MARLO-393472 format. One line per 4 residues: for each residue x, y, z of C-alpha. Coordinates in nm, 3 decimals, always signed. Example, Ala and Ser with C-alpha at 12.3 -4.5 7.8 and 13.67 -1.06 7.14 Angstrom:
! residues 2
+1.230,-0.450,+0.780 ~ +1.367,-0.106,+0.714
This chain:
! residues 404
+2.685,+0.901,-5.832 ~ +2.533,+0.684,-5.562 ~ +2.251,+0.920,-5.479 ~ +2.115,+1.266,-5.510
+1.946,+1.472,-5.242 ~ +1.606,+1.630,-5.195 ~ +1.560,+1.906,-4.941 ~ +1.206,+1.845,-4.823
+0.981,+1.563,-4.718 ~ +0.611,+1.636,-4.685 ~ +0.401,+1.414,-4.461 ~ +0.066,+1.520,-4.597
-0.077,+1.777,-4.354 ~ +0.002,+2.146,-4.374 ~ +0.040,+2.186,-4.000 ~ -0.048,+2.049,-3.659
-0.232,+2.149,-3.348 ~ -0.133,+2.085,-2.990 ~ -0.454,+2.047,-2.793 ~ -0.412,+2.094,-2.418
-0.656,+1.874,-2.229 ~ -0.600,+1.997,-1.874 ~ -0.663,+2.366,-1.858 ~ -0.403,+2.531,-2.085
-0.428,+2.731,-2.405 ~ -0.405,+2.582,-2.752 ~ -0.063,+2.572,-2.917 ~ -0.047,+2.566,-3.295
+0.241,+2.496,-3.527 ~ +0.444,+2.196,-3.644 ~ +0.525,+2.186,-4.013 ~ +0.683,+1.857,-4.120
+0.988,+1.908,-4.339 ~ +1.326,+1.736,-4.345 ~ +1.578,+1.589,-4.585 ~ +1.579,+1.253,-4.760
+1.795,+1.074,-5.015 ~ +1.737,+1.027,-5.386 ~ +1.872,+0.685,-5.476 ~ +1.883,+0.477,-5.792
+1.618,+0.214,-5.854 ~ +1.651,-0.112,-5.662 ~ +1.523,-0.337,-5.386 ~ +1.744,-0.567,-5.175
+1.794,-0.768,-4.854 ~ +1.932,-1.038,-4.612 ~ +2.197,-1.129,-4.363 ~ +2.562,-1.233,-4.363
+2.723,-1.489,-4.137 ~ +2.821,-1.373,-3.790 ~ +3.199,-1.389,-3.749 ~ +3.418,-1.287,-3.457
+3.657,-1.070,-3.654 ~ +3.663,-0.859,-3.967 ~ +3.854,-0.948,-4.281 ~ +4.133,-0.780,-4.473
+4.108,-0.738,-4.850 ~ +4.412,-0.775,-5.075 ~ +4.433,-0.397,-5.081 ~ +4.462,-0.390,-4.703
+4.107,-0.263,-4.653 ~ +3.960,-0.361,-4.317 ~ +3.608,-0.500,-4.361 ~ +3.405,-0.544,-4.039
+3.186,-0.854,-4.016 ~ +2.811,-0.826,-4.074 ~ +2.836,-0.533,-4.314 ~ +2.659,-0.716,-4.595
+2.279,-0.743,-4.615 ~ +2.195,-0.967,-4.910 ~ +1.862,-1.054,-5.064 ~ +1.836,-0.985,-5.437
+2.171,-1.150,-5.509 ~ +2.082,-1.466,-5.315 ~ +1.877,-1.591,-5.609 ~ +2.129,-1.508,-5.882
+2.234,-1.774,-6.128 ~ +2.604,-1.855,-6.164 ~ +2.676,-1.588,-6.426 ~ +2.511,-1.313,-6.216
+2.691,-1.434,-5.903 ~ +3.024,-1.425,-6.083 ~ +2.959,-1.069,-6.200 ~ +2.849,-0.966,-5.849
+3.159,-1.115,-5.687 ~ +3.381,-0.955,-5.949 ~ +3.237,-0.609,-5.875 ~ +3.279,-0.656,-5.499
+3.636,-0.776,-5.549 ~ +3.712,-0.477,-5.770 ~ +3.580,-0.220,-5.524 ~ +3.717,-0.374,-5.203
+4.059,-0.382,-5.366 ~ +4.032,-0.026,-5.500 ~ +4.085,-0.124,-5.862 ~ +4.005,+0.145,-6.114
+3.811,-0.071,-6.359 ~ +3.638,-0.403,-6.424 ~ +3.528,-0.578,-6.739 ~ +3.163,-0.651,-6.792
+3.169,-1.026,-6.867 ~ +3.047,-1.162,-7.198 ~ +2.807,-1.396,-7.018 ~ +2.585,-1.117,-6.887
+2.370,-0.856,-7.059 ~ +2.415,-0.486,-7.000 ~ +2.076,-0.467,-6.827 ~ +2.166,-0.753,-6.590
+2.502,-0.595,-6.516 ~ +2.330,-0.271,-6.416 ~ +2.117,-0.476,-6.175 ~ +2.432,-0.631,-6.032
+2.583,-0.287,-5.974 ~ +2.266,-0.172,-5.798 ~ +2.255,-0.484,-5.582 ~ +2.617,-0.430,-5.478
+2.539,-0.067,-5.394 ~ +2.252,-0.161,-5.166 ~ +2.380,-0.485,-5.014 ~ +2.747,-0.409,-4.946
+2.707,-0.158,-4.664 ~ +3.079,-0.088,-4.629 ~ +3.131,+0.044,-4.983 ~ +3.045,+0.406,-4.900
+3.396,+0.508,-4.998 ~ +3.312,+0.450,-5.365 ~ +3.268,+0.783,-5.541 ~ +3.138,+0.696,-5.887
+3.106,+0.428,-6.151 ~ +3.099,+0.506,-6.522 ~ +3.075,+0.318,-6.847 ~ +3.411,+0.309,-7.024
+3.522,+0.202,-7.369 ~ +3.386,-0.091,-7.565 ~ +3.646,-0.363,-7.618 ~ +3.606,-0.490,-7.975
+3.813,-0.799,-7.899 ~ +3.605,-0.922,-7.603 ~ +3.287,-0.746,-7.714 ~ +3.232,-0.607,-7.365
+3.250,-0.274,-7.184 ~ +3.496,-0.151,-6.926 ~ +3.336,-0.016,-6.606 ~ +3.543,+0.254,-6.438
+3.539,+0.318,-6.062 ~ +3.661,+0.618,-5.863 ~ +3.700,+0.646,-5.486 ~ +3.647,+0.919,-5.226
+3.920,+0.796,-4.992 ~ +4.232,+0.582,-4.997 ~ +4.260,+0.242,-4.829 ~ +4.393,+0.375,-4.498
+4.121,+0.640,-4.470 ~ +3.844,+0.394,-4.561 ~ +3.974,+0.134,-4.314 ~ +3.982,+0.389,-4.034
+3.626,+0.497,-4.113 ~ +3.510,+0.136,-4.113 ~ +3.679,+0.069,-3.778 ~ +3.510,+0.375,-3.628
+3.176,+0.259,-3.768 ~ +3.223,-0.087,-3.619 ~ +3.318,+0.061,-3.280 ~ +3.013,+0.289,-3.278
+2.783,-0.001,-3.365 ~ +2.932,-0.224,-3.093 ~ +2.883,+0.053,-2.837 ~ +2.513,+0.067,-2.925
+2.473,-0.310,-2.917 ~ +2.655,-0.330,-2.581 ~ +2.348,-0.177,-2.420 ~ +2.144,-0.486,-2.510
+2.137,-0.812,-2.313 ~ +2.017,-1.168,-2.359 ~ +1.709,-1.112,-2.144 ~ +1.567,-0.879,-2.408
+1.337,-1.009,-2.680 ~ +1.410,-0.935,-3.045 ~ +1.123,-0.686,-3.035 ~ +1.284,-0.503,-2.743
+1.624,-0.502,-2.915 ~ +1.479,-0.363,-3.237 ~ +1.289,-0.097,-3.044 ~ +1.607,+0.006,-2.864
+1.796,+0.039,-3.193 ~ +1.504,+0.229,-3.350 ~ +1.486,+0.466,-3.053 ~ +1.862,+0.522,-3.049
+1.872,+0.622,-3.415 ~ +1.567,+0.848,-3.384 ~ +1.708,+1.029,-3.078 ~ +2.076,+1.043,-3.169
+2.100,+1.074,-3.547 ~ +2.003,+1.406,-3.700 ~ +1.809,+1.408,-4.025 ~ +2.047,+1.591,-4.260
+2.043,+1.695,-4.623 ~ +2.403,+1.801,-4.679 ~ +2.728,+1.622,-4.600 ~ +2.977,+1.378,-4.748
+2.861,+1.080,-4.543 ~ +2.487,+1.127,-4.485 ~ +2.396,+0.843,-4.722 ~ +2.617,+0.592,-4.538
+2.635,+0.377,-4.228 ~ +2.941,+0.583,-4.127 ~ +2.747,+0.908,-4.146 ~ +2.465,+0.772,-3.929
+2.670,+0.595,-3.661 ~ +2.985,+0.809,-3.640 ~ +2.886,+1.159,-3.755 ~ +2.529,+1.116,-3.627
+2.380,+1.275,-3.941 ~ +2.191,+1.085,-4.210 ~ +1.955,+1.082,-4.505 ~ +1.712,+0.794,-4.546
+1.983,+0.576,-4.703 ~ +2.211,+0.635,-4.406 ~ +1.935,+0.547,-4.160 ~ +1.842,+0.233,-4.353
+2.197,+0.104,-4.383 ~ +2.280,+0.178,-4.019 ~ +1.964,-0.001,-3.901 ~ +2.042,-0.296,-4.127
+2.399,-0.324,-3.995 ~ +2.279,-0.316,-3.634 ~ +2.017,-0.580,-3.712 ~ +2.289,-0.799,-3.860
+2.493,-0.762,-3.541 ~ +2.208,-0.885,-3.322 ~ +2.115,-1.166,-3.560 ~ +1.776,-1.036,-3.678
+1.703,-1.118,-4.041 ~ +1.645,-0.798,-4.230 ~ +1.647,-0.634,-4.569 ~ +1.684,-0.292,-4.730
+1.391,-0.177,-4.942 ~ +1.373,+0.099,-5.197 ~ +1.063,+0.271,-5.322 ~ +0.903,+0.597,-5.417
+0.738,+0.865,-5.201 ~ +0.728,+1.148,-5.452 ~ +1.105,+1.099,-5.466 ~ +1.310,+0.782,-5.437
+1.332,+0.652,-5.080 ~ +1.497,+0.374,-4.878 ~ +1.386,+0.195,-4.560 ~ +1.403,-0.152,-4.396
+1.215,-0.473,-4.341 ~ +1.278,-0.716,-4.055 ~ +1.166,-1.071,-3.989 ~ +1.020,-1.105,-3.641
+0.837,-1.406,-3.498 ~ +0.832,-1.559,-3.846 ~ +0.672,-1.260,-4.020 ~ +0.810,-0.960,-4.209
+0.752,-0.597,-4.107 ~ +0.857,-0.257,-4.239 ~ +1.064,-0.009,-4.035 ~ +1.133,+0.346,-4.152
+1.367,+0.529,-3.916 ~ +1.382,+0.842,-4.132 ~ +1.006,+0.886,-4.130 ~ +0.986,+0.826,-3.754
+1.186,+1.144,-3.700 ~ +0.963,+1.416,-3.545 ~ +0.916,+1.739,-3.736 ~ +1.160,+2.019,-3.666
+0.898,+2.208,-3.468 ~ +0.812,+1.905,-3.256 ~ +1.178,+1.824,-3.200 ~ +1.247,+2.178,-3.084
+0.961,+2.171,-2.833 ~ +1.002,+1.804,-2.731 ~ +1.366,+1.702,-2.794 ~ +1.326,+1.349,-2.657
+1.009,+1.263,-2.848 ~ +1.018,+0.931,-3.041 ~ +0.758,+0.843,-3.304 ~ +0.647,+0.488,-3.390
+0.430,+0.550,-3.692 ~ +0.657,+0.331,-3.908 ~ +0.794,+0.083,-3.654 ~ +0.704,-0.275,-3.749
+0.420,-0.196,-3.988 ~ +0.257,-0.402,-4.262 ~ +0.233,-0.341,-4.636 ~ -0.101,-0.161,-4.599
+0.057,+0.116,-4.389 ~ +0.356,+0.151,-4.621 ~ +0.139,+0.164,-4.932 ~ -0.058,+0.459,-4.795
+0.212,+0.700,-4.910 ~ +0.476,+0.511,-5.105 ~ +0.525,+0.242,-5.365 ~ +0.778,-0.040,-5.335
+1.031,-0.078,-5.613 ~ +1.065,-0.432,-5.748 ~ +1.348,-0.353,-5.990 ~ +1.598,-0.590,-5.830
+1.348,-0.829,-5.675 ~ +1.018,-0.829,-5.492 ~ +1.053,-0.804,-5.114 ~ +0.857,-1.047,-4.895
+0.499,-0.968,-4.804 ~ +0.429,-0.795,-4.473 ~ +0.071,-0.896,-4.399 ~ +0.042,-0.928,-4.021
+0.010,-0.669,-3.743 ~ +0.097,-0.898,-3.451 ~ +0.429,-0.730,-3.368 ~ +0.326,-0.381,-3.482
+0.416,-0.124,-3.216 ~ +0.058,-0.012,-3.149 ~ -0.081,-0.367,-3.137 ~ +0.205,-0.518,-2.934
+0.214,-0.229,-2.685 ~ -0.168,-0.222,-2.652 ~ -0.191,+0.128,-2.797 ~ -0.456,+0.050,-3.061
-0.818,+0.151,-3.000 ~ -1.115,-0.001,-3.179 ~ -1.376,+0.205,-2.995 ~ -1.398,+0.503,-2.760
-1.414,+0.294,-2.442 ~ -1.089,+0.123,-2.541 ~ -0.934,+0.462,-2.617 ~ -1.024,+0.589,-2.268
-0.878,+0.272,-2.114 ~ -0.552,+0.312,-2.307 ~ -0.523,+0.683,-2.227 ~ -0.583,+0.622,-1.855
-0.338,+0.332,-1.830 ~ -0.073,+0.503,-2.043 ~ -0.094,+0.826,-1.846 ~ -0.051,+0.629,-1.526
+0.252,+0.448,-1.671 ~ +0.408,+0.777,-1.781 ~ +0.352,+0.938,-1.441 ~ +0.504,+0.637,-1.262
+0.802,+0.602,-1.498 ~ +0.871,+0.968,-1.568 ~ +0.810,+0.924,-1.941 ~ +0.653,+1.224,-2.112
+0.488,+1.077,-2.422 ~ +0.278,+0.797,-2.559 ~ +0.114,+0.741,-2.897 ~ -0.232,+0.604,-2.961
-0.364,+0.471,-3.293 ~ -0.731,+0.439,-3.381 ~ -0.926,+0.193,-3.591 ~ -1.077,+0.475,-3.798
-1.038,+0.846,-3.864 ~ -1.387,+0.905,-3.727 ~ -1.291,+0.743,-3.396 ~ -0.978,+0.955,-3.380
-1.177,+1.276,-3.429 ~ -1.447,+1.157,-3.189 ~ -1.185,+1.097,-2.920 ~ -1.038,+1.446,-2.960
-1.387,+1.594,-2.925 ~ -1.521,+1.368,-2.649 ~ -1.220,+1.397,-2.421 ~ -1.278,+1.768,-2.360
-1.659,+1.775,-2.389 ~ -1.816,+1.846,-2.048 ~ -2.110,+1.639,-1.928 ~ -2.416,+1.777,-1.747
-2.204,+1.832,-1.438 ~ -1.944,+2.024,-1.638 ~ -1.683,+1.748,-1.607 ~ -1.503,+1.608,-1.914
-1.351,+1.262,-1.957 ~ -1.000,+1.404,-1.945 ~ -1.088,+1.583,-1.619 ~ -1.195,+1.247,-1.473
-0.869,+1.086,-1.583 ~ -0.662,+1.366,-1.427 ~ -0.865,+1.343,-1.105 ~ -0.843,+0.966,-1.090
-0.465,+0.978,-1.130 ~ -0.435,+1.262,-0.876 ~ -0.216,+1.435,-1.135 ~ -0.119,+1.799,-1.086
+0.048,+1.850,-1.421 ~ -0.075,+1.898,-1.775 ~ -0.198,+1.642,-2.027 ~ -0.204,+1.752,-2.389
-0.238,+1.599,-2.732 ~ -0.058,+1.658,-3.062 ~ -0.293,+1.584,-3.350 ~ -0.042,+1.632,-3.634
-0.068,+1.265,-3.736 ~ -0.447,+1.241,-3.717 ~ -0.452,+1.178,-4.094 ~ -0.285,+0.848,-4.002
-0.532,+0.796,-3.712 ~ -0.258,+0.867,-3.456 ~ -0.252,+1.103,-3.158 ~ +0.056,+1.184,-2.947
-0.013,+1.250,-2.579 ~ +0.224,+1.467,-2.372 ~ +0.241,+1.440,-1.993 ~ +0.404,+1.747,-1.837
């Protein structure tokens, strides 16, 4: 099978606390738990050519453009490329079997199969692949393939997926930077695609974009497809977080960054209380952030290094504090922006855990006149509502502020 399923994802903390900074009681709760995919080993990437129209396979299968994200297979030698193309040809034409060529080892052929699984985003209609009989004449194995749907059903699903993706992309315009486009896509998937454990399509681009339900594999493939459509170089990465996991990398301003849509989904408790909350903990992050709680799988190939923070959400949006004075400046400015725009949330990341804890304490600590820093901010902004803080992600040096 393409993947298994695990019912829980644990972020590290047992719970969270909502700290109200402007005169309300403390709210406690927020347990982080949601579904993710178990996938086979592998790591892949890259972009296909942009074409105006899709193609039709010999079988009659409609294949939308930009549904291939290649990386591992780009560096294959001729024998590996031939095997890769043979597998793709077999599956797109719904053939029941293929012969493992004599020129390739069994181990290399397994790598080819994994690369096809990760790179060919449209092949979600494949049900299974199994090792068949050994042919004594050719001294090679037969690989058997089975399918979930017939050609007409698969084509219709692919057309619906393409239409859904184009509708999302239609909201973008040429005045937007690549950063802004990626943020829009990230936000759309976080807000509109439910993190789901069960379902026939949750590990696919179809499940994410059409059914609006996905596991990590569905999020990663949908994000990759949308990146392809807007011309942003990207890759799909696999790794391990206690279970196998899949996410993305993108190339922005000449540097690579990680993006994990599935792990930017708020916890169930947070989503219930704040249904339009978007997290940015894993939006355009470097290797150091990723390696805090996962390892990258280099089975197919090593992904590029992500070593810069220039386009990281917190750095780019000026939401990164190196000291308490900077934290106060960011909180004041961000609260003002939220009040003016009607936004309800902003996230702030700190240079150290100590600074994060200091900020939580100092904001509500009264001075000799009995006035706290958060009181001064509220007074300065002439704000009559409530400012609160969710500290669930403090282990990652992140606070979420809520303006209500």
